[in-house]
N, C-alpha and C positions, 0 to 999 in steps of 0.2 A: 426468415423473418416473415412476418407478416401474421404468425398465429396470436399474436398479441402479447405474449409473455417474451417472445426474443426482443422485443422492441425495447426492453428495459436497457436503457445506456447506462454503463458503470464506470466509475472513477475508480481505482484500485490506488490504496494510499499506502504507501511503505515510508519507514523513517530511515533519514539519512542519520546512522548513529556511528560516531566515531571507530574505526578499527580497534583503537586502544581497549574497547568493550568486549572484543571477540571472547576471551575467555570467560568473562562474567555473565554475556548473556548473548551468545551467539546469534539466535534468531534476531534479535534487536538491528545488528549489524548486517546480517544477510538479505539485502533489499530483493535477491533474485528469489529467496524462499519465501519472502513475504509476497512479492508477488505472484508467485505461483500459487499460494494458498488462495489468494483472492480470487485468482482466474478460477481456480477449482470450484470455488464456491458459487463464482456467478456461471458457469458451465453447468453444476449440478440444478440450477434454477432456469437454465435456458436463456440466461441473460448475455449480454456481451460487454464486453470491457473494452470502452473506448479511449479512454486515457488511464496512462499509469503515472502517479504522481510519484516522486521521491523527494522527500521535504523534511526538514528539521525547523522545528520553532516556529512555525509561520503564524502570524496573526490569523485569528477566524476569518477575517473580512478580505484577507490578502488576495490579491487579485489572481495569482497563480492558481489558487483553489478554486475559483467560481468562474475562470474563463470558459471551460468545458459546458458550465451550466447555463451560462449566460447566450452560447452559441447554440444551445439545444443538443451537445453532443453528450451532456449527463445529465440525468436524473436520479441518480443514486450515488453516494459513497460509500465505499466498504474499506474498512481496515482489518487486517488477520485478528488483531484483539485489541484490548483497551492501552495495554503496555506500549505497543507501536503507535496508536493515535494519540496518545500522551506525548511520546518525543515528536511527532510528526507536528503539532500544533501546540500553542502555548497554552491553551485552555480548553479542553476537552468541553466543560461544559457550555462556554461561550461559543464552542464550533457547532455544538448539537442545537443549540438556541438558532445560532445563524442560519442552519441548515432548515431548521423549522420556520423560520422567518422567510426563507427563499424557497420553500416548498421542494426541497430536495432532500429525499430518505437518507439515513445514515444506518448501517449496519456493520455489524462485527462478522468475519467468516467463522470465527472461533472453532476452527480445526484443530487437531491434534499437531503440534508443531512437529518438525523433523528432530532427529535424534543427531546430536553432533558429536560425532568420534573425532579423536585426533587428526583423523586425515580429513573428513568433511570440514574441521577448523581450517586445515592448512589449505583446502582447496578455497575456501571462502577469501583467506588471507591472501592467496596469491592472487585471485581474480581481482579484487580490491587494490593491492598495492601496486598491481602492475598493469593497469588499464591502457597506459600509453604504448606499453610494449606489444600491444597487439593481441595480448592474451584474452580468447573469449570465453574461458571458463569450462572447455569440454575438457 
């Protein structure tokens, strides 16, 4: 850090979408894939991810979103794309307005989504359906 760019602290937003939607839109269900996309986006810019948020339908002013910026840990939100952010918060326009009001940037990673083969979907399903069994997704 110290070169100015790396000082940008990022909160990566992922959507908690129900497992039942895996076949219809696997990327929305794959929080790990969403977080990885945000991490790649941040790393490409020399930014550092300081918070990983996994949320669904939060109000734009919800404390869970803003705790990091209030404590100085976050100065930029990044979501993989508009579909993910639309699931994460109840209103994207209101969230964008709240970001502007609080002086926190909002960006979309906009990178290409992974291809989900039947095997990849099965892996996401296992990881999300067996978290208490100690399965770590490897």
